[in-house]
NUSE-398272 format. One line per 2 residues: their letters; for each residue x, y negated, z of N, C-alpha, C. Coordinates in pm, whole numbers, plus 32768, in hexadecimal, padded with zeros to 4 digits. Example, Ala and Ser with C-alpha at 12.3 -4.5 7.8 and 13.67 -1.06 7.14 Angstrom:
% residues 2
as	8527/8239/830C/84CE/81C2/830C/8528/814A/830C ~ 8505/80E1/82C4/8557/806A/82CA/850A/7FFD/8313
% end
This chain:
% residues 107
mi	587D/4A51/F27A/5809/4A6A/F202/5790/4A1F/F236 ~ 5758/4A0F/F1D2/56CE/49AD/F1F4/5658/4A29/F225
tl	5604/4A20/F26C/556B/4A0D/F2AE/551E/4A37/F24A ~ 54BF/4A85/F232/543E/4A5A/F1F5/53D8/4A64/F240
td	5389/4A17/F22B/52F7/49FF/F296/52C0/4A79/F249 ~ 523D/4A9B/F2B4/51D2/4AD0/F262/5193/4AB3/F20E
sa	5165/4A4B/F1EE/5145/4A18/F19E/5190/4A12/F105 ~ 5207/4A0D/F12A/5265/49DA/F0B2/5295/4A78/F09D
tv	5287/4AEE/F0DE/527F/4B76/F0D9/5217/4BA0/F05D ~ 51A2/4B8A/F07E/511C/4B9C/F040/5124/4B3F/EFBE
kv	513F/4AE9/EFA4/5146/4AAF/EF13/51BC/4AC3/EEAD ~ 5230/4AE5/EF02/5283/4B38/EEA7/5269/4BB2/EE75
re	5236/4BFE/EECE/51D3/4C8C/EE95/518E/4C80/EE02 ~ 5136/4C20/EE33/50B7/4C10/EDEF/50F7/4BEF/ED67
ll	5174/4B78/ED7A/51AF/4B67/ECC2/5202/4BBD/EC94 ~ 524D/4C0A/ECDD/528C/4C93/ECB5/5244/4CD4/EC67
ds	51B6/4CEA/ECBA/515A/4D65/EC6D/5120/4D19/EBEC ~ 5105/4CA9/EBF3/50CE/4C71/EB75/5133/4C4C/EAFE
eg	519A/4C51/EB38/5205/4C43/EAB9/524A/4CCC/EA9F ~ 51EA/4D1A/EABF/5206/4DB1/EA92/52AE/4E0C/EAE9
tp	52DB/4DB7/EB2C/5388/4DBC/EB64/5355/4E06/EBD5 ~ 52FB/4E2D/EC16/531E/4E60/EC9E/53A3/4E92/ED06
dw	53D6/4EEE/EC9E/5466/4ED3/ECED/54E1/4E81/ECF5 ~ 54BE/4E17/ECB6/5535/4DB6/ECAF/553F/4D70/ED30
sl	5587/4D34/ED74/55B3/4CBC/EDBA/5596/4C4C/EDA4 ~ 5571/4BFD/EE1C/556F/4B69/EE04/5610/4B36/EE38
rv	5648/4AFE/EDB4/56A8/4AC5/EDDC/56C2/4A19/EE07 ~ 56EF/49F9/EE6C/5701/4979/EE99/5796/495C/EEAC
av	5772/48F1/EE5E/5821/48A2/EE46/581D/4827/EE68 ~ 5881/47E2/EEAE/58B8/474D/EE73/5911/472F/EE3E
kp	58F8/46E0/EDDD/5930/4690/ED9C/5987/461A/ED7F ~ 59E9/45CE/ED5A/5A20/4562/ED54/59A9/44EF/ECF2
gg	5970/4480/ED2A/591D/442E/ECC1/58A6/4400/ED32 ~ 5843/43BA/ED00/57D8/4384/ED4B/5803/4311/ED81
cs	57C5/42AD/ED98/57D1/4230/EDC0/5811/4250/EE5C ~ 5826/42A6/EE9B/585A/428E/EEFD/58F6/42EB/EEFA
gf	5908/4326/EEA9/5982/4379/EEAF/5979/440F/EE85 ~ 5923/4458/EECB/5901/44E8/EEB1/5871/44FE/EE9A
qy	5839/4558/EE2D/57A3/4575/EE10/57B3/45F7/EE30 ~ 5724/461C/EE60/5726/46BD/EE73/56D8/46F6/EDC6
em	56D9/476E/EDC4/56CF/47A6/ED58/567F/4844/ED8D ~ 5600/4855/ED40/55AF/48E0/ED66/55A0/48FE/ED00
yf	55CB/4993/ECE5/5577/49EA/EC75/558D/4A74/EC95 ~ 5548/4AC0/EC30/5544/4B5E/EC1F/559E/4B76/EBE9
dg	55D9/4BF6/EC3E/5660/4C0F/EBF1/567D/4C92/EBF5 ~ 569B/4CFF/EB8A/56AB/4D8C/EBB5/5717/4DA3/EBC4
dv	579A/4D76/EBAB/580A/4D90/EBBF/5849/4D5D/EC3F ~ 5890/4D9B/EC98/58C2/4DA4/ED3C/5954/4D9E/ED24
as	59A3/4D3F/ED42/5A2E/4D4B/ED37/5A63/4D8A/EDC8 ~ 5AB8/4DD8/EDC7/5AFA/4E33/EE47/5B10/4DD7/EEA2
dd	5B41/4D46/EEAA/5B66/4CEC/EF05/5AD8/4C8B/EF1C ~ 5A63/4CBD/EEED/59D5/4C70/EF24/59C1/4C9B/EFB1
eq	5991/4C26/EFDC/594A/4C4A/F060/58B4/4C67/F036 ~ 5893/4CE9/F08B/57FA/4D1A/F073/57A1/4D1E/F0D3
ak	572B/4D05/F0D6/56C7/4D24/F151/564B/4D4D/F112 ~ 55EF/4D9F/F148/5583/4DDA/F12B/553B/4DA5/F1AC
yd	54A7/4D76/F160/5430/4D6C/F1A4/53BA/4DC4/F190 ~ 535E/4DA7/F1E5/52BD/4DF4/F1D0/52A9/4DEF/F135
nd	5268/4E2E/F10D/523C/4E3A/F089/529F/4E91/F01D ~ 52FF/4EB4/F03D/5390/4EEB/F016/53CA/4E52/EFAA
vk	539D/4DEB/EFF9/53FE/4D4F/EFC5/5485/4D4E/EFDE ~ 54E5/4D64/EF5B/555F/4D5F/EF94/55A1/4CB2/EF6E
vv	55FE/4C88/EFC8/5629/4C0A/EFA0/56E0/4C18/EF96 ~ 56EE/4BEF/EF1E/579B/4C04/EF15/57E0/4B5A/EF1E
vd	5825/4B30/EF54/58A4/4ACF/EF64/590B/4AE0/EF2D ~ 5968/4A8B/EEF8/5A08/4A9B/EEDB/5A1A/4A6E/EF4B
pa	5AAE/4A9C/EF55/5AE8/4A7C/EFCB/5B04/49F4/EFE9 ~ 5B2C/4991/EF78/5B0B/48FE/EF86/5AAD/48C3/EFC8
sa	5A4F/48DD/EF6E/59DE/48BA/EFA3/59AA/48D6/F027 ~ 59C6/494B/F073/597F/4986/F0D0/59C1/4942/F152
ql	5A5F/48F5/F138/5A76/48A9/F19E/5A33/481C/F1A8 ~ 59DA/47D5/F147/59AE/4784/F156/5909/4780/F17A
lq	58FF/480B/F164/586D/483E/F172/5855/4884/F237 ~ 58CC/4887/F251/58DB/48E1/F2E0/5848/4891/F353
ga	57F3/48C1/F37C/57A0/4890/F3C6/571A/4866/F39A ~ 5720/4851/F319/56BF/4815/F2D4/5637/486A/F288
tl	55D7/4814/F29A/5547/487E/F27B/550A/4842/F1E2 ~ 54E9/488A/F1BF/545E/4887/F142/53DC/48A3/F162
dy	53A0/4854/F167/5312/4843/F16A/52BF/4829/F0D3 ~ 5221/4869/F0F0/51D1/4852/F09F/516D/4821/F0BD
kd	512D/47BF/F092/50BC/4781/F0CA/505C/4742/F058 ~ 4FE4/476D/F053/4F51/4745/F012/4EE1/4711/F03F
gl	4F04/4686/F044/4E9D/4620/F082/4E8B/45C8/F031 ~ 4E40/456B/F054/4E17/44E4/F00B/4E8F/4477/F026
dq	4EB4/4479/F092/4F28/4419/F087/4FB2/4442/F081 ~ 4FEB/44CB/F068/5056/4502/F04A/504E/4578/EFF2
sg	5093/45AF/EF95/507E/461C/EF58/50FA/464F/EF34 ~ 513D/46BA/EF10/519A/46F8/EEEA/51FB/4713/EF44
fs	5291/473F/EF2D/52FB/4769/EF80/532F/46F1/EFB6 ~ 536D/471C/F03A/53BC/469E/F06A/543B/46E8/F0D5
it	54A4/46BB/F0AF/5516/46E6/F10E/5521/4693/F17A ~ 550E/46C5/F1FA/556C/4660/F27E/55D5/469A/F27F
np	5659/4661/F264/56D6/4668/F292/571D/4613/F2EB ~ 573F/4667/F37E/577E/4610/F3D7/57F5/45DE/F3A4
na	5847/461D/F356/58BC/45F3/F32B/58AB/456C/F2BD ~ 5869/452F/F27B/5836/44D5/F238/581E/444D/F2A5
sr	5891/43D4/F27D/58AE/437E/F2D2/5851/4309/F2AE ~ 583D/4315/F205/57D8/42A7/F1D1/57A4/42FC/F164
tc	5721/42ED/F145/56AB/4308/F0F5/568D/42A1/F0A5 ~ 566F/42C6/F02D/561D/425F/EFC8/5589/4241/EFD6
gc	5529/4217/EFAC/54A4/420A/EFA0/545D/427A/EF74 ~ 54A0/4291/EF1D/5465/4324/EEC7/5460/43A0/EF05
gq	54AE/43B9/EF76/54FA/4444/EFCC/553E/4487/EF90 ~ 5565/4463/EEF8/55AF/44CF/EEA6/564F/44BB/EEA4
sf	5686/4458/EEE3/56F9/443F/EF14/5731/4412/EF8F ~ 57C4/4435/EFA0/57E7/4404/F047/5876/441B/F038
s	588C/43DA/F09F/593F/4398/F0A2/5948/43F5/F13C
% end
């Protein structure tokens, strides 16, 4: 299961509140595609399947991951940075043997 840093947790809570969906979860998934074979997908989801893996963080932030994606995200970390040289969410994944320059796909 993917882990969220404190800064990612705060940003996800801000986004959920601004969308008017405070009870929804952040869904993190891995899909075929991208320039390296797999790509990350993140979106807010109000539906949780019975076989989804779930985690809860500070500020009642919930994360759900489908079983197939969970295998590829084991030990991964989702971070959020808001600075001059880096801005946005990024995933550090120890299971990725190769990543592309955009940081959104891996193999």
